[in-house]
N, C-alpha and C positions, 0 to 999 in steps of 0.2 A: 188148722189142729182143730178137735171137738173134744171138749172134756165136760163130763157130766159128772158133778161132785155131790152125793148123798142125794140125788135126785127120786123123787117118788112123786104119784099122782094117786089120790084117794077123792071119791066122789061120794057123796050123800044117795044111797039107793034105798027109797021109801025112808024109813027111821035108822038104818044101819050104815057106817060108812063102808064102801068097798073101795080095797086097795087094788088100783087096777096097774102100777108099776111100784113094786117094792124097792125101797131105797136100793140105789146101785152107783155105783162109780165107773167111769169108762171113760178111756181115752183112745181115740182116732187119730192118728198121726195123718199130716196132708199127702195124700197119693196113697194111702192105704185104704183098702177093701175090707167090707165085710158084710155079711150077710144075718137080717134078723129075722130068725124062725120060730115058728112055733102054732100052736092050735087056734083057731077062730076065737077070738075072746081074751087072747092072753095079754094084751096089749101091746101090739106091735106098732098098731097104726098111732097108738096114743103116743109112744116112744119117739116115734119119727115126729108126730106136731109139736112134743117138747123139745126137740133138738131145733127144730126149724122156726121156733119162738111162736108158733100158732096155737100154742097150749102154754099154761103156767104151772111149773111144778107146784105140789103141795109143799114140799120141802127140797133145799138143795139149789143147786147153782148148775147152768147150762153156761159155757163159755167158747165161744167160736172165735177162734184166732186171737186170743187174748182179750176179749170180750165178753164182759159178764153179761149175757142178752136179758136175762130175768129181771134188770132192773131198768132197761129200755124201754122210752115210750113207742106208739104204734109207729111214727115216723120213720125214727129210726130203726125200728125193728123190720119195716118195708125196705129200707134202704140195704139192711145188712141180708136180707133175704135176695133182694135183685143181685147183690154184688158176690156173695159168700155161697149160698145155697142154691142147687137146683133139685128140681124136683120131677119124677116121674110119676104121675098120678096113676092110680088104680082105675080110674075112670077118665076119660079124655079130657073132657073141660074144652072142648073146643067150641068156638061161637060158631054155632050153623048157617049164620047169613054172611061169613065170611070164608074165602077161600083157602087152602091150605097155606099159601104165601102169604096171604093177611093176617091169617092166625099165627105165622113166626113173626111177621113184620111189626104187628102191634106191642107186643112186649120189648121188641127192640128200639122200638120208637120211645117208649115210655121211659126205658134205661137210659135214653140219650145216647143210643150206639152210632159211632160213627158210619156214614155210609150203610144205612140200616137194609135198604134192600137190595145191595148186593150180599149182605151177610146172609139175609134171611134165603136168597137164592143159593148160595154156597152151602148154608145147613141143610136144603133140603136135599141139594145134591149130595152131600155127605151121606144121608140116609137112603139113597135110591130114589128119592119121589122127586126130583127136578121136571119129569114128565108129567106128574101128577099136580104140579103147582096151582094150577088155576081151576082145580077141582074143588068142590064143596065137600063137606064131612060126610054129607049123605051118599056122594059118589063114591067114597072112597072104602077099602075094607076094613077090619077092625085092626090089623096089623098095620096098614096104612095111617090108620089115624092114630094110632099109638106112637108113631115116628114121627108124626108132626108134633 
């Protein structure tokens, strides 16, 4: 479960404070889906960064599965992200010198996944890229890169 309790984000823009995310409460149950929509500059990416612990709220608390993450250190946050949070980046963040298979394999190995190679191959197969596993990002279409 994801809970935001009175979470807001304000930054200094010149000499004026700029509120990017107004105080809000949100609760998303495990297995529940939601969409965050709004015009460019409305705070969508900032909100996602707050939920993922990539940014610190100005006010409030972010709670993931009962753990208040705003008080965690960077190592604990990294562990939590690896275990509880999945990311689909707007940009692909693939390592250009690694194949599609290797780009999937590396984070699995870092996370200590059992049979990481087998899991990486299965994940690529799940998204229809088993035939492209040994291609580099530059050899993949944009849609294929997104699926890696």
